[in-house]
MARRO-676454 format. One line per 3 residues: number of its first residue (from 1); their letters; for each residue x, y, z of C-alpha. Coordinates in steps of 0.05 Angstrom, whole numbers. Layout:
BEGIN
NUM	a	X Y Z | ... .
This chain:
BEGIN
1	mrp	75 -114 169 | 36 -101 233 | 32 -161 281 .
4	rsa	-29 -208 286 | -87 -205 340 | 380 -579 -89 .
7	aaa	389 -521 -128 | 408 -536 -200 | 349 -583 -207 .
10	lts	300 -529 -188 | 300 -491 -253 | 229 -511 -269 .
13	lma	183 -452 -255 | 109 -445 -246 | 83 -379 -272 .
16	fta	26 -342 -237 | -1 -278 -267 | -62 -235 -254 .
19	tsl	-119 -246 -301 | -146 -186 -339 | -202 -155 -298 .
22	vag	-219 -89 -330 | -191 -42 -383 | -158 15 -346 .
25	pav	-130 83 -362 | -59 93 -387 | -7 104 -333 .
28	aat	6 177 -323 | 74 210 -323 | 104 232 -256 .
31	pag	53 282 -230 | 67 355 -215 | 30 418 -200 .
34	pca	11 461 -140 | -21 403 -102 | 37 354 -113 .
37	lpr	79 353 -50 | 154 353 -59 | 190 287 -45 .
40	taa	235 294 16 | 291 253 47 | 241 219 93 .
43	hhs	239 143 85 | 183 126 36 | 166 200 30 .
46	lgl	96 213 2 | 120 272 -37 | 105 257 -109 .
49	dtw	134 311 -153 | 190 262 -172 | 198 186 -169 .
52	naa	252 154 -126 | 292 114 -178 | 318 67 -124 .
55	ypr	250 32 -126 | 216 -4 -184 | 156 36 -208 .
58	pas	93 -6 -222 | 78 30 -286 | 60 -28 -331 .
61	sle	86 -96 -309 | 141 -122 -263 | 170 -192 -257 .
64	avm	175 -226 -189 | 203 -292 -166 | 182 -333 -105 .
67	vfl	231 -383 -76 | 222 -431 -17 | 273 -444 38 .
70	sfp	275 -506 82 | 320 -519 142 | 358 -581 168 .
73	dsa	320 -579 234 | 251 -587 203 | 218 -626 147 .
76	plt	167 -582 110 | 94 -600 121 | 70 -560 61 .
79	tpa	91 -557 -12 | 115 -496 -51 | 50 -500 -90 .
82	dlv	10 -494 -25 | 48 -431 -6 | 43 -400 -75 .
85	adh	-33 -409 -71 | -33 -372 -4 | -11 -308 -40 .
88	fpa	-25 -314 -114 | -63 -297 -154 | -94 -257 -97 .
91	tad	-36 -208 -90 | -30 -196 -165 | -106 -188 -169 .
94	ffh	-104 -136 -113 | -55 -92 -152 | -91 -103 -218 .
97	ras	-155 -77 -188 | -121 -20 -150 | -87 4 -214 .
100	yga	-151 -1 -256 | -118 -53 -299 | -56 -10 -313 .
103	fel	-6 -54 -275 | 8 -129 -275 | 52 -164 -224 .
106	rts	77 -227 -260 | 103 -277 -210 | 141 -342 -222 .
109	alt	154 -393 -168 | 203 -450 -157 | 171 -519 -152 .
112	ewi	217 -548 -98 | 247 -529 -31 | 318 -501 -29 .
115	pmp	356 -525 32 | 389 -473 78 | 457 -492 107 .
118	ras	439 -479 180 | 382 -495 227 | 324 -446 230 .
121	vfy	336 -433 304 | 407 -409 289 | 380 -347 253 .
124	dir	337 -326 313 | 284 -299 266 | 238 -247 299 .
127	rdw	205 -180 285 | 262 -138 314 | 317 -181 285 .
130	apd	389 -178 309 | 428 -149 249 | 482 -203 250 .
133	rrs	432 -260 248 | 390 -225 194 | 453 -214 152 .
136	ayl	472 -287 160 | 402 -309 138 | 403 -265 76 .
139	kda	474 -284 57 | 458 -359 64 | 391 -352 28 .
142	laa	418 -315 -33 | 477 -363 -38 | 431 -423 -35 .
145	vdp	382 -394 -86 | 434 -367 -135 | 444 -432 -175 .
148	avd	368 -437 -187 | 350 -365 -203 | 374 -314 -254 .
151	fsr	363 -251 -213 | 372 -207 -274 | 302 -229 -297 .
154	ydv	266 -203 -236 | 246 -137 -204 | 218 -167 -139 .
157	vyl	246 -226 -99 | 203 -263 -47 | 244 -308 0 .
160	vad	192 -355 33 | 214 -394 94 | 183 -461 115 .
163	pda	127 -436 160 | 131 -497 205 | 205 -493 221 .
166	pgv	216 -482 296 | 258 -419 288 | 209 -382 242 .
169	dsd	169 -324 272 | 110 -302 229 | 114 -231 256 .
172	atk	183 -223 222 | 154 -217 151 | 182 -153 122 .
175	vvn	219 -120 65 | 294 -115 77 | 328 -56 42 .
178	fdr	403 -59 34 | 444 3 50 | 487 -17 -9 .
181	plt	459 -62 -64 | 484 -134 -63 | 512 -160 -129 .
184	vdg	494 -231 -148 | 518 -256 -217 | 527 -184 -238 .
187	tei	457 -163 -217 | 446 -110 -163 | 395 -130 -111 .
190	rrv	370 -71 -71 | 317 -106 -29 | 282 -172 -17 .
193	vtv	216 -191 15 | 228 -241 71 | 165 -281 82 .
196	fer	155 -320 147 | 79 -326 145 | 39 -383 173 .
199	hpp	-2 -428 127 | -53 -401 113 | -25 -330 121 .
202	drn	-54 -263 142 | -101 -235 90 | -68 -185 43 .
205	vla	-1 -190 79 | 39 -196 14 | 2 -138 -17 .
208	het	25 -96 42 | 98 -118 36 | 98 -110 -39 .
211	ghv	73 -39 -29 | 139 -24 7 | 176 -50 -55 .
214	fdl	139 6 -92 | 162 58 -41 | 98 62 -1 .
217	pdl	103 74 74 | 76 39 135 | 14 77 157 .
220	yhr	3 43 224 | 24 72 290 | 72 28 329 .
223	pvd	66 40 404 | 133 53 439 | 128 -9 483 .
226	gng	94 -51 429 | 29 -52 468 | -33 -13 452 .
229	dwd	-70 2 387 | -31 1 322 | -87 27 278 .
232	thv	-102 97 304 | -75 134 243 | -116 103 186 .
235	gdw	-157 45 214 | -185 0 160 | -170 49 103 .
238	dvm	-110 25 60 | -71 -40 62 | -8 -2 82 .
241	gsq	-42 11 149 | -67 -60 162 | -68 -124 122 .
244	fgl	-132 -140 160 | -169 -77 140 | -241 -80 114 .
247	apd	-226 -26 61 | -155 -43 39 | -153 -7 -28 .
250	lfg	-95 41 -33 | -110 114 -17 | -120 158 -78 .
253	whk	-56 195 -58 | -17 129 -63 | -48 116 -131 .
256	wkl	-28 185 -154 | 43 173 -130 | 47 106 -167 .
259	gwl	21 137 -231 | -47 102 -231 | -85 168 -225 .
262	gpa	-71 224 -274 | -91 297 -283 | -161 277 -308 .
265	evr	-176 242 -242 | -143 290 -192 | -178 355 -174 .
268	cvn	-130 406 -145 | -176 453 -106 | -122 505 -90 .
271	ggg	-47 513 -86 | -45 530 -12 | -20 594 21 .
274	aar	-34 653 -24 | -85 612 -63 | -131 616 -3 .
277	vaa	-126 692 -1 | -134 699 -76 | -195 655 -77 .
280	gpp	-241 714 -63 | -293 732 -10 | -338 682 26 .
283	grr	-390 651 -20 | -343 649 -79 | -292 599 -54 .
286	gri	-333 536 -57 | -315 486 -112 | -363 431 -131 .
289	vtl	-329 364 -147 | -358 297 -167 | -318 237 -143 .
292	epl	-325 166 -168 | -314 111 -116 | -239 101 -111 .
295	aaa	-242 25 -116 | -293 22 -173 | -269 -4 -240 .
298	pvp	-273 45 -298 | -334 37 -343 | -309 12 -411 .
301	ggs	-317 69 -461 | -340 117 -407 | -310 184 -390 .
304	vgg	-256 188 -336 | -285 216 -272 | -253 248 -212 .
307	rla	-223 201 -160 | -185 248 -114 | -193 321 -91 .
310	vvr	-134 356 -59 | -128 420 -18 | -57 445 -6 .
313	tgp	-51 463 68 | 23 477 75 | 92 468 45 .
316	dsv	92 393 61 | 18 379 74 | -48 370 39 .
319	lav	-119 351 56 | -142 294 11 | -215 277 -4 .
322	ear	-240 214 -38 | -302 170 -41 | -302 99 -15 .
325	aav	-355 47 -31 | -366 -28 -26 | -335 -46 -93 .
328	gnd	-269 -76 -118 | -216 -82 -64 | -264 -47 -16 .
331	adt	-321 -97 -25 | -321 -113 49 | -319 -42 74 .
334	cte	-356 -26 138 | -383 41 114 | -388 82 51 .
337	gvl	-380 157 40 | -330 213 31 | -264 202 67 .
340	lyr	-219 259 89 | -146 249 107 | -83 290 116 .
343	vrg	-18 274 79 | 51 298 100 | 109 291 51 .
346	dea	162 303 104 | 139 247 151 | 175 180 148 .
349	sgg	144 111 143 | 113 92 209 | 112 164 234 .
352	gpv	42 181 211 | 50 206 139 | -25 196 130 .
355	evi	-79 209 183 | -152 196 170 | -199 250 198 .
358	dth	-255 223 240 | -316 263 219 | -359 226 270 .
361	pet	-314 229 332 | -370 211 381 | -387 144 348 .
364	eac	-355 81 320 | -377 24 275 | -369 -50 261 .
367	tdr	-338 -67 328 | -339 -141 311 | -299 -133 246 .
370	svy	-261 -68 243 | -188 -63 262 | -204 5 294 .
373	ppl	-278 18 303 | -270 93 320 | -247 105 248 .
376	ada	-294 54 215 | -347 108 207 | -299 164 189 .
379	plr	-329 180 120 | -381 235 112 | -449 214 87 .
382	ege	-499 250 43 | -523 315 73 | -465 319 123 .
385	tft	-412 374 129 | -345 377 164 | -296 434 174 .
388	trd	-222 423 186 | -170 469 215 | -109 464 171 .
391	pdg	-34 469 185 | -28 535 146 | -79 568 192 .
394	grt	-137 563 143 | -200 522 145 | -230 473 95 .
397	rve	-304 458 94 | -327 394 59 | -401 386 45 .
400	vmd	-430 322 15 | -487 347 -28 | -514 282 -58 .
403	rta	-499 216 -91 | -511 208 -165 | -551 153 -199 .
406	tga	-485 120 -220 | -458 119 -148 | -412 179 -150 .
409	wti	-412 232 -95 | -422 306 -108 | -386 349 -57 .
412	rit	-371 423 -45 | -303 442 -19 | -295 512 10 .
415	td	-229 541 35 | -213 604 74 .
């Protein structure tokens, strides 16, 4: 997350699930082919030729549980129901829309507070948490929750702290991955989402953290000293960059990795390297592609259109091209058009695995709303052309030819 500008009796659970929004395509098998980058040892690698089995894959449905922790140095001012409503059904709806109805996050929540054994200030909760205090918090929390929760029933665990306790820092919300899984009642727990949000919380913050549970990386840039702009890599585009973004739908590359885009929706323009040479002389290398808006729901009974075009630009890099419009999760987007971005499968979370290309470097947009106005107008518009210089030494030219009556964009991609 980027920063902001009595147990046995608690077995009653409130269930919160996403309502059905649209009928979506079947989830594709793990993708492969010349444009699918290889998965590397980098943390949350965006290589997608194989799936990292250490993470639950959101292929159909997953079960989550939300529990609420109070502390002896503070009486809660909110109820568990209040805090559930802060995040659900909004978080489940976000993923339901992003997956075109293919995935459902089913979340249950305890109805009462579970008391922690020590004061909130003891744990010294903060963004860069001392390992010994974080370990103490997690050990105490899981022990306190254990009598109330059968962990074998759940794929995702949200530990929600009393937001008004004096020792709770809202910037500390994050996913904690264990070097070695913890075993509770015979169930291995590999990670938990520790939630320290204020009430009400940051918009889309739990969607961001849940993305990490699905092996998606942080896309923001963290300045060395903590000061400066965090959003220079992707701006408003994708919730893994900023929970405040105006266009938070997941990049098409992320959707391909998660299995929500399949071969019918991904256009592999070339295989990189020799494919550029074999493409033929100038004038014969352009490929015309029609892309549906990434965040738009499929039309029931309609044909499956393209959502993502990919140009292989090196052993661990691609240029990705997709259309973004003011629909679905992107309803509040600042601009519409054809977005270009680079993906690196060997770059770790937080190190810039995705970088949006600013096709209008001399201008910016929506200075009153965007998290990073220089990238708010990054997409190409109708009639515009942009040429990139790629890591393999080649060039890729993207021309936006027109927009169809149904709202799709027709583009020509030329490589040399």
